[in-house]
N, C-alpha and C positions, 0 to 999 in steps of 0.2 A: 695903887697899880698902876705901876705906868704903860699906857698901849704897846699893846705888840702892833710892830710894823707888818703893813699888808704886801705881800710878795706880788699881790695882782695891783694895784694903782698906788699911787704916790699919797702919803701919809697928811703931805705938809698943802693944805689946799687950800686957798684963797676963802675967804669966807660965801663969795658968790657962788662958789663950786659946789657947796653944800647941800643938799637936798631937806628941806625942813619940816615941807608942808605937802599936805597928800596931791593938793591942786600943783603944787608946782612938780613931784611924783608923775601925777597924768601927762604932764608938756612934754617930759624926756620920757618917762618911760611910761608908751599908755601899756594898761589892763588886755590881756591878754587871752585869761581863763577865767569866766564866771561859774560858781555853782555851790553846790550845800557839805558843809561842812557838818557829820554829826554825832554828837556826844549823847549816847546811850537814845533817851526816845526825841531829843531837842537837836533840831536840822539850823543852822546858820546860813544864812545867804556870804558869799566873800567873792572878791574880785580878787584877782593876783596878777601883780606887775611887778614883771621881770627884771630882776636887775643884777643878776651874775648869773653865767650858762651859756647854755643853749637852748635858741624857740625850740628847734625841731624836739628836743628830749623830752622838753615839756607837753606839747601836744600830743605827742606818741605815748608820754606814760597816763596823760590824766585827761585821755578823751577814748569811747571805745569807737568800735570800727566803724560807726557810721559817725563816729566826728561829734557827737553830741561828752558834754562833760560827763564825767564819772561821778558817784556820791560818793565824799571821803568820809569813813566810818572807824574815830577814832575807838578802840579795839585793844589799846595800849599804854602803859603811860611810862616814861624815864627820869631819874631823877636830873634836875636842869644842874650839874654842878660842871664844876671843872674838868672832872671825870669824859664826861662826855663832849665837855666843849675842845678837851684833845685830840677825843675818840675822830672827831667832826674834821679837825684840820688835818687829820693824816689821811684822808679819805683822794681818792683821785678825782680834782677836781671837773677832769675830763667828762666826768660822768655826775656831774653836780648843777643843781636851780637852785638858786636862791630867787626867791620873793619876798615881798609887801603884799599881807596879807591883808588885803582894808574891808571893814563890814559894809554887806548892800544895805538891804530890810530883812528880816526885824535885827534890833540892838544881839550886838556878839556879847555884849557886858558877862551876862552870867557863865559863858566861854572861859573869858578874861579872869574874873574870879573864880572861878574854879583852879584854874590851870595855877594860877599864882599862889594862892591858898597852901595849896597843896607842894610848888615850886616843881613844877613836871612838863615834861613837854610832853605833847601829845602825839602819838605813834598812829600813821595807818598804813598797812600792808596795804600795796597794788600790786597788781603782775606785773615785773618785771623792774621793781624796785618797793620806795616805802617815801612815805611821807611823816616830815616831823613840822608839828604845827606847834610855835613857842607865841608866848606873852611876853610884854613888854619884861624885863629886868636886867642885870649884870650881866648874864654868859651872854643874851641875846646880846646885847648892843658889843662885846668884845667879838661877837660872831660878827655881827655887822661890820665889826672895824679890822677884820682881819679882811673877809672879802670883797668888800664895796666900801668903804672907808667915807662915803660922798653922803654914804643912807643915814639922815639922824633921824626918819620919820617914828620909829618903831623908840618912844621912848613913855618912863615909865608917867599916869593920867592917860595918855592915850587907851585905844581899841584897837591899835593894826598891830599884828602879829609878824613876825620872821616866819617866814615859811621852806621849809628845806627838801627838797628830792633831790635821793642817790635812784641812779638806773644801776644795777646790777649788770657786770659785764657777764654775758653768753657764758663765760668758758669760768665765770666766779660761777655763778649764781646758783651751781650747787652744795661748795662750798659753805657759800655765805648764809644758806637754811642749814646746813648742819653742822655751823659752829654757834647753831643759836642758844645752844644751854647753858652760855657765859650769860649772855643777855636776859636769861630768863633769871639771873642771881640778882642781878641789875633791877629788870622791871620790880622783883618781887622789892630788894630792900629799900623801898620808898615808907619812911617812916620809921623802919628798922634800924639800919644799920648799914656803914658802907661795904663794898665791894671793888674787887677790882674789875675795869672799866674792858670793855671789850674789843679788838682789834678790828673787830667787823660789826659792824652796825644792820644789823638782818634782825628782826623784828619774830618773835616767836611765839606762832599762835596759839600757845598753852602760855603766856605771857599773862601781867599784869590785864585783866579780860572788865569786859563792864557789862556779857550778854545776860539777858535773865536767868537764873537760878532755876534747875528741872523738875519739872514736880511730882509730887512726893510718889513712889509706886503703890499702890493701893493691893495688900494681900488677898489674895482668892480665895472664897468663904471654900471650909475643907464641909466635903457633903459624907455624913457619917454612913457606911454600907452598911446592909443589914443583914442583921446575921443569916449564918445558913443553917440551918436545922436540918437535922439527920432523923429521915424515918424511913421505919422498918417494912418490907412487907406486910409482916400482919398488923402492924398498926393503920397502914394503906385500906387495910382487907376490911377493920372491923371499924373505919372509919365509913364505907362505901357500904355497909349493911346497915350502920345507925342511921344513913342519910334514906336509904332505902325504907326504912321502916316512918323515919317518918312522912316521907311524901305518900307512902300508903295511908298510913293514920291522917293524913292533911282531906288524902280524896276521898274515905268511908265518914270523914266529920260532912265533908262538902257534902256529900250524897246525902246524909240525916238530915241535914239542914235543910237542906232543899224541898225531902220527901214531909216534913216536918211543918218547912212553912205550908207549902200546895196542903198539906191536909188543916191546920191551921187555919185557911181562907174557907177551904171548904165547910170546917165546923162552926166556921166565921155565916156563913150561907147557911147553913142548915139546919144550928142550932143547938149542934150533938157537941158539949165539951167533952164529956169523958173518954173518946176516942181523940182529941186532941192532947191530954193530958198524957195519954199512953205514948203516942207520939214524939211530944217531948223528955218523957223516962228514956226510950228507946235512942234517942238524941245520946241523951247523956252518960249510957252505959257504954258508949263508945269510944267516950275518952278516958276510961277507963280499963281499956282492954290493952 
């Protein structure tokens, strides 16, 4: 496939005008942003060398109000194919920044492997825009050739990335997010099939996410209700009468028992056993009444 001509730079450059190494890249395009890119629970430290677009867009979008670099969290992914290439080409280049992402420490090799095996770009929603991080590959090389053909650093066998930042125009920001349903289809088409590409590169919060699954809901234990017992007035009266009789019998039994015990003690002292036997007989009769 014949490389497409760049409208921004001449394609016929002398060999010494191409940048093939990170050292040469650093001499001509110093890095102006250093921060962390996260995929799931893993974080990778990068330096971004801007090679296309305006520096103020980079600093405005990728830093917080205090000037600290944002932590860029990959939450979605899109197929790295010709549809994406054509979509990116059509974007307003005045709102684009192209950067070379160079690894710091630790190694970013796991991230390169993850994106290359799936042939996808990592999508990072940020306030006021969106970031795409692309591993070495055919589409990545074509994008570099279109926007900035001098850059030949990101190629197979390296651990460098093309990082594309798109700033949303204020008047179009609402329409960007409103049109994200088409991007949903593109995001979910990874490994399933091709769909029509979107004309707007706005990520959807419902697209291919990497968040942890929600905890399962625990069913609440159902406590059985106590049965309602219907009691008539007569039944209550009979029950109270029975209780009174039991209490009366208990009191009488207790009285006889105390008397019998007292007389038994006296019998033991006087040696008169007949009186003790009579006391126990009276005590036993009380239970028969």
